C-alpha positions as semicolon CSV with decimal commas, in nm:
position;residue;x (nm);y (nm);z (nm)
1;M;-0,005;-0,012;-0,008
2;K;0,136;0,327;-0,096
3;D;0,103;0,683;0,116
4;V;-0,049;0,966;-0,065
5;I;-0,138;1,317;0,075
6;I;-0,441;1,459;-0,048
7;S;-0,688;1,721;0,060
8;N;-0,970;1,532;0,239
9;L;-1,232;1,788;0,171
10;Y;-1,358;1,617;-0,106
11;P;-1,435;1,228;0,043
12;C;-1,551;1,075;-0,273
13;F;-1,187;1,140;-0,437
14;C;-1,036;0,990;-0,135
15;D;-1,270;0,676;-0,142
16;E;-1,238;0,626;-0,525
17;L;-0,830;0,648;-0,477
18;A;-0,831;0,390;-0,189
19;K;-0,999;0,151;-0,383
20;F;-0,682;0,157;-0,613
21;G;-0,469;0,062;-0,285
22;Y;-0,346;0,394;-0,162
23;N;-0,335;0,475;0,186
24;I;-0,482;0,811;0,208
25;I;-0,314;1,067;0,439
26;P;-0,499;1,399;0,466
27;S;-0,333;1,709;0,411
28;K;-0,304;1,995;0,671
29;N;-0,522;2,267;0,710
30;I;-0,288;2,580;0,652
31;S;-0,475;2,881;0,813
32;V;-0,240;3,144;0,678
33;F;-0,316;3,052;0,295
34;H;-0,635;3,175;0,126
35;K;-0,914;2,941;0,221
36;P;-0,939;2,779;-0,138
37;E;-0,560;2,688;-0,103
38;Q;-0,549;2,585;0,249
39;N;-0,567;2,229;0,219
40;H;-0,392;2,208;-0,093
41;A;-0,096;1,937;-0,062
42;D;0,101;2,058;-0,354
43;M;0,140;2,411;-0,165
44;Q;0,250;2,250;0,181
45;V;0,464;1,925;0,085
46;L;0,719;1,863;-0,145
47;K;0,922;1,536;-0,211
48;I;1,261;1,539;-0,409
49;K;1,432;1,184;-0,431
50;N;1,381;1,037;-0,057
51;R;1,352;1,409;0,118
52;V;1,015;1,519;0,193
53;F;0,999;1,915;0,251
54;T;0,719;2,070;0,426
55;L;0,608;2,408;0,517
56;D;0,745;2,344;0,904
57;S;1,071;2,286;0,786
58;C;1,124;2,585;0,565
59;S;1,373;2,836;0,658
60;K;1,133;3,087;0,521
61;I;0,766;3,180;0,676
62;A;0,501;3,130;0,420
63;G;0,276;3,412;0,379
64;R;-0,118;3,452;0,286
65;T;-0,032;3,621;-0,063
66;Y;0,136;3,523;-0,361
67;P;0,449;3,510;-0,384
68;E;0,484;3,432;-0,021
69;N;0,268;3,109;-0,032
70;I;0,492;2,959;-0,320
71;L;0,784;2,847;-0,097
72;L;0,747;2,463;-0,198
73;N;0,541;2,508;-0,511
74;C;0,784;2,335;-0,772
75;L;0,822;2,087;-1,025
76;L;1,114;1,815;-1,056
77;A;1,133;1,685;-1,411
78;G;1,443;1,475;-1,512
79;D;1,737;1,636;-1,339
80;S;1,595;1,984;-1,324
81;L;1,378;2,171;-1,055
82;Y;1,153;2,440;-1,201
83;G;1,006;2,752;-0,996
84;L;0,995;3,078;-0,912
85;L;1,336;3,056;-0,760
86;D;1,370;3,391;-0,578
87;Y;1,082;3,277;-0,348
88;I;1,130;2,900;-0,331
89;D;1,289;2,803;0,003
90;D;1,620;2,820;0,075
91;S;1,638;2,435;0,206
92;V;1,509;2,318;-0,138
93;K;1,744;2,488;-0,363
94;R;2,064;2,413;-0,097
95;F;1,920;2,042;-0,132
96;C;1,913;2,061;-0,506
97;L;2,257;2,207;-0,558
98;E;2,403;1,937;-0,315
99;N;2,239;1,674;-0,540
100;N;2,340;1,794;-0,878
101;I;1,999;1,903;-0,939
102;K;1,968;2,205;-1,173
103;L;1,768;2,513;-1,081
104;V;1,544;2,636;-1,385
105;N;1,374;2,979;-1,275
106;V;1,010;3,028;-1,458
107;R;0,790;3,311;-1,453
108;Q;0,493;3,107;-1,340
109;G;0,528;3,083;-0,936
110;Y;0,245;2,806;-0,891
111;T;0,473;2,604;-1,079
112;R;0,378;2,243;-0,937
113;C;-0,010;2,347;-0,910
114;S;0,034;2,438;-1,303
115;A;0,182;2,132;-1,436
116;L;0,103;1,781;-1,448
117;K;0,401;1,536;-1,478
118;I;0,346;1,216;-1,674
119;S;0,677;1,038;-1,656
120;E;1,027;1,248;-1,594
121;N;1,033;1,374;-1,944
122;A;0,655;1,457;-1,999
123;V;0,454;1,717;-1,876
124;I;0,100;1,866;-1,952
125;T;0,050;2,235;-1,869
126;A;-0,141;2,530;-1,994
127;D;0,130;2,783;-1,906
128;K;0,365;2,897;-2,185
129;S;0,668;2,997;-1,973
130;I;0,641;2,690;-1,795
131;R;0,622;2,493;-2,118
132;N;0,917;2,711;-2,268
133;A;1,161;2,635;-1,961
134;L;1,049;2,250;-1,997
135;A;1,106;2,238;-2,354
136;E;1,426;2,421;-2,347
137;N;1,591;2,150;-2,123
138;G;1,438;1,853;-2,321
139;V;1,101;1,765;-2,154
140;D;0,817;1,691;-2,384
141;V;0,539;1,905;-2,319
142;L;0,187;1,893;-2,416
143;L;0,020;2,284;-2,408
144;T;-0,324;2,276;-2,334
145;E;-0,601;2,531;-2,307
146;P;-0,616;2,741;-1,983
147;G;-0,933;2,712;-1,747
148;H;-1,199;2,419;-1,779
149;I;-1,095;2,330;-1,422
150;E;-1,271;2,421;-1,095
151;L;-1,135;2,577;-0,837
152;K;-1,376;2,732;-0,566
153;G;-1,294;3,084;-0,509
154;F;-1,065;3,138;-0,841
155;D;-1,191;3,174;-1,207
156;Y;-1,033;2,827;-1,270
157;G;-0,776;2,587;-1,144
158;F;-0,466;2,438;-1,250
159;I;-0,415;2,058;-1,425
160;G;-0,130;1,982;-1,176
161;G;-0,384;1,996;-0,899
162;A;-0,642;1,831;-1,070
163;G;-0,457;1,505;-1,108
164;F;-0,149;1,289;-1,043
165;C;0,061;0,995;-1,226
166;D;0,209;0,670;-1,057
167;R;0,264;0,331;-1,189
168;G;0,129;0,391;-1,544
169;R;-0,194;0,540;-1,422
170;V;-0,323;0,907;-1,451
171;F;-0,555;0,988;-1,164
172;F;-0,787;1,272;-1,250
173;F;-1,000;1,474;-0,972
174;G;-1,332;1,470;-1,161
175;N;-1,448;1,424;-1,529
176;V;-1,155;1,520;-1,756
177;K;-1,338;1,433;-2,034
178;S;-1,528;1,766;-2,003
179;H;-1,160;1,940;-2,089
180;P;-1,177;2,067;-2,484
181;D;-0,839;1,926;-2,503
182;Y;-0,919;1,571;-2,324
183;E;-0,837;1,362;-2,675
184;K;-0,480;1,540;-2,671
185;I;-0,441;1,485;-2,315
186;K;-0,558;1,112;-2,358
187;Q;-0,320;1,046;-2,653
188;F;-0,042;1,242;-2,463
189;C;-0,070;0,996;-2,159
190;E;-0,080;0,683;-2,404
191;D;0,230;0,808;-2,577
192;Y;0,367;0,754;-2,217
193;N;0,222;0,441;-2,152
194;S;-0,032;0,588;-1,881
195;K;-0,380;0,474;-1,874
196;I;-0,628;0,766;-1,773
197;E;-0,848;0,695;-1,470
198;I;-1,114;0,905;-1,352
199;L;-1,193;0,947;-1,017
200;C;-1,584;1,041;-0,945
201;D;-1,668;1,118;-1,306
202;Y;-1,981;1,273;-1,186
203;M;-1,807;1,570;-1,066
204;P;-1,658;1,853;-1,273
205;L;-1,254;1,857;-1,322
206;T;-1,136;2,005;-1,012
207;D;-0,802;2,143;-0,852
208;I;-0,780;2,001;-0,504
209;G;-0,422;2,061;-0,483
210;G;-0,285;1,745;-0,653
211;A;-0,141;1,464;-0,459
212;V;0,212;1,378;-0,268
213;L;0,321;1,058;-0,272
214;I;0,555;0,951;-0,004
């Protein structure tokens, strides 16, 4: 059984994911964040190789507003870490430098929220700055249309927060078939030997803060 940290504000997603053999660990409620983001796992836990970073272990103090809330919001793809580097916690950057992980700056501070990693060299995103940075470093990127993902309190959510990939499966929180680029997303996943699994297909595709596998 594999441990996964996700928001428990949507029990249907937790229940369905548990059927695939995952042990659900509820994310914390980070009261300093805006309410829609308070339980988002991708804003409070980061795993790089065998090291797990949490907000409690950060050398900086997380704040309520952007970019003070993105201390751990970065994406590891291949041998590089992508994020708005000025605001990524120093402990993360130090670990990367000590472990020969290249640091790549991008303009989108919600980097991990905005990118769904299918494999170490394949990522889906709607953000052009992330797409450009990844592509320049040899990562295959599917650029999708922004929006079409629910996030209460905001106009729309991000695809990285609406799913995660593990062991040849891409899990989506809600019905990804409603996304206008679904067929492209499906084909891209299949190109990397990953099958789409829709959790609670009666729900809209929803950004719940992704999932962190431990």
